[in-house]
Backbone as a chain_set.jsonl record, in Angstrom:
{"seq": "MLSWVVTFLIIALIAGVLGFGGIAGASVEIAKAIFFIAVILFLVSAVIGLVRGRSNV", "coords": {"N": [[38.466, 3.057, 1.193], [37.712, 2.631, -1.271], [38.215, 0.276, -1.687], [36.475, -1.531, -0.699], [34.267, -0.778, -2.103], [35.315, -2.347, -4.463], [35.465, -4.946, -3.679], [33.04, -5.874, -3.134], [31.279, -5.427, -5.396], [32.653, -7.296, -7.144], [31.99, -9.733, -5.293], [28.997, -9.875, -6.187], [29.065, -10.045, -8.456], [30.211, -12.494, -8.119], [28.021, -13.872, -7.063], [25.661, -13.296, -8.342], [26.986, -14.625, -11.046], [26.572, -17.336, -9.407], [23.905, -17.375, -9.447], [22.492, -16.499, -7.665], [20.344, -14.11, -7.235], [19.369, -12.626, -4.899], [21.357, -11.292, -3.278], [22.864, -10.538, -5.59], [22.117, -8.429, -5.764], [21.605, -6.934, -3.703], [24.673, -6.628, -3.214], [25.425, -5.145, -5.356], [23.72, -2.708, -4.676], [25.151, -2.019, -2.172], [27.954, -1.402, -3.18], [27.468, 0.468, -5.234], [26.386, 2.841, -3.586], [28.803, 3.194, -1.43], [30.338, 3.415, -3.268], [29.644, 6.012, -4.527], [29.911, 7.68, -2.172], [32.458, 7.568, -1.077], [33.403, 9.845, -4.061], [31.637, 12.44, -3.431], [32.82, 12.223, -1.111], [35.899, 12.863, -1.468], [34.944, 15.191, -3.269], [34.465, 17.02, -1.521], [37.021, 17.423, -0.34], [38.992, 18.151, -2.172], [37.725, 20.889, -2.976], [38.096, 22.322, -0.054], [40.87, 21.583, -0.227], [41.685, 22.98, -2.018], [40.882, 25.907, -1.734], [42.368, 26.5, 0.907], [44.265, 27.058, -0.32], [48.043, 26.39, -1.1], [50.292, 26.085, 0.708], [53.663, 26.934, 1.014], [56.013, 25.081, 2.713]], "CA": [[37.034, 3.107, 1.004], [37.3, 2.713, -3.096], [38.681, -1.283, -1.999], [34.812, -1.761, -0.212], [33.619, -1.225, -3.439], [35.699, -3.548, -5.572], [34.756, -6.673, -2.859], [31.186, -5.662, -2.921], [31.333, -5.469, -6.846], [33.481, -8.6, -6.926], [30.836, -10.605, -4.284], [27.939, -9.094, -6.498], [29.494, -10.965, -9.929], [30.407, -13.828, -8.068], [26.272, -14.395, -6.695], [25.092, -13.242, -10.061], [26.574, -16.106, -11.677], [26.25, -19.001, -9.05], [22.026, -17.493, -9.377], [22.092, -15.675, -5.957], [19.941, -12.597, -7.035], [18.974, -11.082, -3.922], [22.512, -11.376, -2.413], [23.864, -9.841, -6.17], [22.017, -7.219, -6.303], [21.681, -6.26, -2.252], [26.119, -5.876, -3.204], [25.423, -3.967, -6.167], [23.151, -1.614, -4.339], [25.871, -1.407, -1.248], [29.169, -0.91, -3.984], [26.999, 2.056, -5.843], [26.244, 3.635, -1.68], [30.327, 3.285, -1.463], [31.504, 4.714, -4.327], [28.976, 7.648, -4.604], [29.983, 8.261, -0.71], [33.453, 7.859, -2.102], [33.333, 10.108, -4.859], [31.41, 12.546, -2.519], [33.983, 12.901, -0.225], [36.841, 13.379, -2.544], [35.304, 16.704, -3.716], [34.668, 17.563, -0.662], [38.743, 17.046, -0.097], [39.416, 18.878, -3.364], [37.6, 22.512, -1.941], [39.064, 22.318, 0.626], [42.494, 22.148, -0.458], [41.486, 24.659, -3.224], [39.953, 27.484, -0.386], [42.991, 27.007, 2.372], [45.761, 27.311, -1.065], [48.874, 25.383, -0.551], [51.942, 26.232, 1.723], [55.373, 26.988, 1.305], [56.84, 24.705, 3.678]], "C": [[37.087, 2.418, -0.165], [37.74, 0.676, -3.296], [37.387, -1.819, -1.772], [34.485, -1.779, -0.815], [33.521, -1.986, -4.147], [35.271, -4.918, -4.371], [33.446, -6.872, -2.505], [31.049, -6.092, -4.583], [31.603, -7.498, -7.106], [32.533, -9.719, -6.258], [29.697, -10.405, -5.365], [28.015, -10.212, -7.923], [29.512, -12.114, -9.651], [29.0, -14.48, -7.881], [25.45, -14.389, -7.789], [25.729, -14.557, -10.921], [26.369, -17.84, -11.688], [24.478, -18.785, -9.304], [21.615, -17.024, -8.101], [21.858, -14.519, -5.998], [20.409, -11.537, -6.359], [20.344, -10.809, -3.399], [23.327, -10.153, -3.923], [23.881, -8.239, -5.846], [21.972, -6.115, -4.956], [23.538, -5.674, -2.5], [26.064, -4.75, -3.861], [25.603, -2.537, -5.688], [24.757, -0.668, -3.586], [27.329, -0.731, -2.059], [28.548, 0.455, -4.39], [27.063, 2.845, -4.719], [27.861, 4.203, -1.513], [31.229, 3.954, -2.13], [31.098, 5.929, -4.25], [29.521, 8.283, -2.745], [31.792, 8.72, -0.379], [34.346, 9.19, -2.859], [32.908, 11.839, -4.023], [33.082, 13.23, -1.461], [35.554, 13.362, -0.835], [36.874, 14.841, -3.347], [35.498, 17.613, -3.1], [36.136, 18.034, 0.011], [39.09, 18.482, -0.888], [39.492, 19.972, -3.46], [37.756, 22.682, -1.417], [40.328, 22.709, 0.607], [42.396, 23.279, -2.198], [41.218, 25.948, -2.634], [41.736, 27.985, 0.254], [44.285, 27.079, 1.359], [46.777, 26.152, -0.298], [50.338, 26.057, 0.179], [52.883, 26.301, 1.356], [56.28, 26.482, 1.955], [57.858, 23.647, 3.063]], "O": [[36.396, 1.399, -0.135], [37.67, -0.028, -4.304], [37.022, -2.635, -2.618], [33.917, -2.864, -0.941], [32.5, -2.485, -4.621], [34.598, -5.84, -4.831], [32.893, -7.729, -1.816], [30.662, -7.235, -4.827], [30.869, -8.483, -7.181], [32.408, -10.72, -6.963], [29.264, -11.556, -5.302], [27.126, -10.995, -8.259], [29.058, -12.962, -10.419], [28.766, -15.538, -8.465], [24.677, -15.284, -8.131], [24.973, -15.403, -11.399], [26.209, -18.781, -12.466], [23.757, -19.781, -9.357], [20.502, -17.18, -7.598], [22.487, -13.684, -5.348], [21.073, -10.513, -6.521], [20.34, -9.661, -2.956], [24.084, -9.225, -3.636], [24.722, -7.349, -5.723], [22.196, -4.906, -5.018], [23.839, -4.55, -2.1], [26.414, -3.645, -3.447], [26.466, -1.671, -5.831], [25.299, 0.391, -3.905], [27.786, 0.328, -1.631], [29.036, 1.495, -3.947], [27.927, 3.716, -4.814], [28.129, 5.404, -1.473], [32.235, 4.636, -1.937], [31.834, 6.878, -3.98], [29.321, 9.454, -2.421], [32.259, 9.682, 0.231], [35.477, 9.551, -2.532], [33.896, 12.573, -3.983], [33.86, 14.174, -1.328], [36.132, 14.348, -0.378], [37.815, 15.476, -3.825], [36.142, 18.634, -3.342], [36.215, 18.964, 0.814], [39.366, 19.569, -0.382], [40.52, 20.549, -3.815], [37.825, 23.906, -1.526], [40.868, 23.691, 1.118], [43.041, 23.967, -2.988], [41.412, 26.996, -3.251], [42.265, 29.095, 0.196], [45.378, 27.156, 1.919], [46.529, 25.374, 0.624], [51.321, 26.408, -0.474], [53.261, 25.132, 1.289], [57.369, 27.052, 2.015], [58.732, 23.147, 3.772]]}, "num_chains": 1, "name": "protein.A"}
């Protein structure tokens, strides 16, 4: 999922350099949204892992 963030960030940077402001802005917003979704999923996964504990397998 974080690879999508990096992809959209690179698209935004290239579009910004080439002068495509609308595309750059949209790509940055998509990258931010995916990043925050990834952070939320990580936190949920960490909490679930702490609640379940470790098994001795």
